[in-house]
N, C-alpha and C positions, 0 to 999 in steps of 0.2 A: 223492293222494286215498286210494289203497289204504292207505297208511301211517296216515293220519288215521283211517280206519275201523278198522283193526286195533288202533291204540293209543288209540282213543277221544279224539282231539283235535278240538276245534271248528275250524271253518273260517270265516274271514271272506272273502266273495267278492263280486265284481261279476258280476251275471248278466243277460244280455240275453234277456228273454222275447220272445214275439211282439209284445207290446204296449208294453213299457217296459224300461228299463235300471235295475236296482236293486242296492243293496248289501244283503247278507244275512249274518247270523251263523247258521250251521247246525251241527247235531250230526250228523255222518255215521254212518249205521247200516248202509249197504251200497252196493255198486256192482253194476250189472247190465249185461251185454252183450246187446243185442237188435238183430237185423237189421244188425249191423256198427256200431252206435252204442252208446257207453257212457252209462250213466245213473247219477247219484248219488241215492241215497235218503237223505234226511236229515230230522231232526226240526227244525222251526222253531217255537219256543215249545212248545206241546203237540200240534202237528199234524205228521204225517209227509207229506212232499212229495217229488216226483220232479223232478230237474233234469237236462237233457241236458248232459253234460260239455263238449261242443263250444261251448256257449253261455256258458261261464264265461270271462270276459275277463281277470279278475285274481283271484288267490287267495292267501291267507296261512293256513298251518296254525298255530294258536295253541298255546302251550306247555301251557296248563291242560288238564285232562281233564274228561270228563262221564261220567255213568253210563249205560250201555246200557240201554234200556227192557227190563225183564224179560219183559214179556208180548209183545214184538214178535217177529214171525216174518216174515223177509224174503220167503220163498217165497210165503206166503199173501198178504202185502201186494201183491207184484208181480202175482200171478195176478188178484187183485181189481182192481188198478189197470188192468191191460190190459183186463179185461172192461168196466169203466166207460168207458174210452177208446173201445173198439170200439162200445159201445152209443151213445155220444155222437156217433159218426160217422154213425149210421143211426137218427135219432130218429123217422122217419116210416114209414108202412106203405104197401105197394103191393099191390094185388090183380091178379094176372096169371093167364092161362090158359097152360098149357104142354102141348105135344104129348108123346107118349110119349118121343120123342127128347129133347125139352126137359127132361123130368124126369131123364133120364139125364145130361144136360149140367150139371145143377145141381152135381154133384160137382166138375167141373172149373172151372166159371165163377164160382161164388159163394164168397166167403171163408167159412171154417169158422164164424165167429160169426154170419153171416147164414144160412148153410145150417142150422145147428143150431137157429135160431129160426124157420125156415120152417114154415108149417102147410100141409100138402098134403091136399086133400080125398080121402076114401076112394073116392068114386065118380067114375068117368070118364064123359064123354059118349059118344055113339055112335061118335065118331072116336078115342076113347081120351084126349082132352084132359082135364086136371084143373085145378081152381082151386087157386092157390097164393098164400098171403099171406106176404110177405117184408118185412123191415125195409130201408129205403133212406135215403139222405142227401137232398140237395137234388133237386129234380125234374130238373135238368139232369144231375146225376151219375147219377140213377136211369135216365134215358133211355139214357145211354151204356152202362150196365151191362146193361140189358135188350136193347139192340140186339145185344149179343154172341150172343144166342140166335137171331138172324136171324128167319126165318119160323116158328120153333118156339115163339114167344111172342106173346101179345096182352095188352096192358094193359087191364084192366077198370076200374080206378080207382086213385087219385082222378082226377077230371076234369082237374086241372092237369097230371097226368102224361100222360094221353092226349093233351092239347093239345101238350105238349112233344114227345111221340113224333111226332105229325103234323107239327109244325114241322120237326123234324130230318129225318124221312123225305122231306118235301116239298122241303127244301133239297137233300138228297142226290139226289133225282130230277132236279132242275134241273141239278145239276152233271154227272150222268152222261148226261143227255140233251143236254148242250151248251148249255143255255139260260142258264147263269150266266156272267157276264163279270167 
């Protein structure tokens, strides 16, 4: 793959995505290593796409050459691609209250893209708790993430998330009280 990128040779590949197995003809414009996984960045028709290398089941590097897109910047593309991916993981918002300790815990417990988009109220209540608006994924995933704050967090909304928190905490109470078989 690196040779195809370097020498501007198209690749014919069979790619197993999450939904389907497809054959593709791509023009490789870069490779990236992220979190121990390699990714192929390639032009497909007039669109740049990202492919996880481990999902390529068959591949042939073709002899012909293609022109590298003059306006393409791999670093900019990758940065924006990661941002879009992270935003897609957390399309919902949650309103929570955090204790002063909970505010400090945000640095350790929230991923940078969630933490950077968090809106923390300027004013604290009499006990020092602040309202915080954060992006979250599904209600189940959000409940698990917020539970990491323990008693230093309270979900204000949405109501579906409050219900999920009550359900999880209720189930945990049964487990730890020995009421669950």
